C-alpha positions in Angstrom: -69.9 19.8 205.2 -67.0 22.3 205.8 -67.6 23.8 202.4 -71.3 24.4 203.1 -70.5 26.1 206.4 -68.0 28.4 204.7 -70.6 29.2 202.0 -73.3 30.0 204.6 -70.9 32.3 206.5 -70.0 34.1 203.2 -73.7 34.6 202.3 -74.4 35.9 205.8 -71.5 38.3 205.6 -72.7 39.5 202.2 -76.2 40.0 203.5 -74.8 42.2 206.3 -72.8 44.3 203.9 -75.7 44.9 201.5 -78.2 45.9 204.2 -75.9 48.4 205.9 -77.3 51.9 205.5 -75.3 54.3 203.5 -74.6 57.7 205.2 -75.5 60.6 203.1 -73.1 63.5 202.7 -74.2 66.6 204.6 -75.9 69.5 202.8 -73.4 72.2 201.7 -73.2 75.1 199.3 -70.3 76.6 197.4 -70.6 80.3 198.2 -68.9 81.1 194.9 -71.6 79.3 192.8 -73.9 81.5 190.6 -76.6 83.1 192.6 -79.7 85.1 191.7 -81.4 87.7 193.9 -84.8 86.3 194.8 -86.0 89.2 196.9 -85.7 91.2 200.1 -87.6 90.6 203.3 -87.5 91.7 207.0 -87.5 89.8 210.2 -87.1 90.5 213.9 -84.2 89.5 216.2 -83.6 89.9 219.9 -81.7 93.0 220.9 -78.3 92.5 222.5 -80.1 92.7 225.9 -83.1 90.4 225.5 -85.2 92.5 227.9 -84.9 95.5 225.5 -87.2 94.0 223.0 -86.9 93.2 219.3 -85.1 94.9 216.4 -86.0 94.7 212.7 -83.3 93.5 210.3 -83.4 93.5 206.5 -82.6 90.1 204.9 -81.4 89.4 201.3 -82.7 86.2 199.8 -80.6 84.7 197.1 -81.1 81.5 195.0 -78.2 79.2 194.2 -79.6 77.2 191.2 -76.7 74.8 190.9 -77.2 73.5 194.4 -81.0 74.3 194.4 -80.4 76.2 197.6 -81.9 79.4 199.0 -79.8 81.7 201.2 -80.9 84.2 203.8 -78.2 86.7 204.2 -78.2 89.3 207.0 -75.8 91.2 209.2 -76.2 91.2 213.0 -73.9 92.5 215.7 -70.9 93.0 213.3 -71.3 89.4 211.9 -72.7 88.4 208.5 -74.7 85.2 208.4 -75.6 83.1 205.4 -78.3 80.6 206.2 -78.9 78.0 203.4 -82.0 76.0 202.9 -82.2 73.0 200.5 -85.4 72.0 198.9 -86.4 69.7 201.8 -85.8 72.5 204.2 -88.0 74.9 202.2 -90.7 72.4 202.1 -90.5 71.9 205.9 -90.7 75.6 206.3 -93.9 75.8 204.2 -95.5 72.9 206.1 -94.6 74.4 209.5 -95.9 77.9 208.5 -99.2 76.4 207.3 -99.7 74.6 210.7 -98.8 77.7 212.6 -101.3 79.8 210.7 -104.0 77.2 211.4 -103.2 77.2 215.1 -103.2 81.0 215.2 -106.6 81.2 213.5 -108.0 78.4 215.8 -106.7 80.2 219.0 -104.6 77.0 219.7 -101.4 78.8 220.6 -100.2 79.0 224.2 -100.2 82.5 225.8 -96.6 82.2 226.7 -93.6 81.2 224.5 -91.2 78.6 225.7 -88.5 76.2 224.4 -91.3 73.7 223.5 -93.3 76.2 221.5 -90.2 77.2 219.5 -89.8 73.5 218.5 -93.6 73.0 218.0 -93.4 72.2 214.2 -90.2 70.2 213.9 -86.8 71.0 212.6 -84.5 70.7 209.5 -80.8 70.7 208.8 -79.4 73.8 207.3 -75.9 74.9 206.2 -74.5 78.0 207.8 -71.7 80.3 206.9 -70.7 83.3 209.1 -67.9 85.9 209.1 -67.1 89.2 210.6 -65.8 91.0 207.5 -65.4 90.2 203.8 -61.6 89.8 204.3 -61.8 87.5 207.3 -62.0 83.7 207.2 -65.5 82.2 206.7 -66.7 79.8 209.3 -69.1 77.1 208.2 -71.1 74.2 209.7 -74.3 72.2 209.5 -76.8 72.7 212.2 -80.5 72.5 212.9 -83.3 75.1 212.7 -86.4 74.5 214.7 -89.8 75.8 213.5 -92.2 77.1 216.0 -93.7 80.2 217.6 -93.0 82.6 220.4 -95.0 85.2 222.3 -93.2 88.6 222.8 -94.3 91.8 224.4 -94.3 94.7 221.8 -95.5 98.1 222.8 -97.1 96.7 226.0 -99.0 94.1 224.0 -98.5 90.4 223.6 -97.7 89.5 220.0 -97.3 86.1 218.4 -94.4 85.4 216.0 -93.6 82.4 213.8 -90.0 81.5 214.7 -86.9 80.0 213.1 -84.6 79.0 216.0 -81.1 78.3 214.7 -79.2 76.1 217.0 -75.5 76.6 217.9 -73.1 75.8 215.2 -69.4 75.1 215.7 -66.6 75.3 213.1 -63.2 73.8 213.7 -60.4 74.8 211.3 -58.5 71.6 210.4 -55.3 73.7 209.9 -55.5 75.2 213.3 -54.9 73.8 216.8 -57.4 71.3 218.3 -58.6 73.9 220.7 -59.3 76.6 218.2 -62.9 76.7 217.1 -65.5 79.4 216.1 -69.1 79.3 217.4 -72.3 80.8 216.1 -74.6 80.9 219.1 -78.3 79.9 219.3 -80.4 82.5 217.6 -84.1 82.9 217.1 -85.6 84.8 214.1 -89.1 86.2 214.5 -91.6 86.6 211.7 -95.1 88.2 211.6 -97.5 86.2 209.5 -97.1 88.7 206.7 -93.3 88.5 206.8 -93.4 84.7 206.9 -95.7 84.7 203.9 -93.3 86.9 202.0 -90.5 84.4 202.6 -92.8 81.5 201.7 -93.4 83.1 198.3 -89.6 83.3 197.7 -89.3 79.6 198.7 -91.9 78.6 196.1 -90.1 76.2 193.7 -91.9 77.4 190.5 -90.9 81.0 191.4 -87.2 79.9 191.8 -87.2 78.0 188.6 -88.6 81.0 186.7 -85.6 83.1 188.0 -83.0 80.7 186.6 -81.5 81.5 183.2 -81.6 78.7 180.7 -77.8 78.5 180.5 -77.7 77.7 184.2 -80.5 75.2 183.9 -78.5 73.4 181.2 -75.4 73.5 183.5 -77.4 72.0 186.3 -78.9 69.3 184.1 -75.5 68.3 182.8 -74.3 67.7 186.3 -76.9 65.0 186.8 -76.3 61.3 186.2 -79.5 60.6 184.3 -80.7 57.0 184.2 
């Protein structure tokens, strides 16, 4: 009887171990990996004083085929940002943009933007790198980007923008003191429908594959554990 009790306990313990979910590693990108220029786009950002309106910033879009990641690189207020989207993130962007355009055409958008409208179409995890100058240390962290829309006043007219709202990211240097940390503050990015469509075209998986040289494709395939 004692033997059966021990056996039952062992089976129960084994069942608990096998059903425990495995935590996936966070999405990251090696900034020294091969990259390919996918294109150039523009987006709007808040000016330093929000009441002063919007400013247009040029964004370089690079593709990292080894990690299958797309990076939005731009410089803002003496800081350079590298915002990386994996395939899941790009698909979420395309889905959110499609819903936004439908709501726009159907006059279903609210007349005033808010925190809820900027989170209207869900969110996705991205990988962020930021640094002040090329010779300074890079800060990096995973954070969320919300998809939604906002209403801004431009030239005395209300205008609707598709938005990517990057939430605060915090980097702690393991070699520094416990109190030392670097923060990238919350930051919205505003797109007209035309600008959002231009980024969507650069997120297209077939387009990205066509950019990738065969030698890099072979390198990516060799890194896979095929089964």
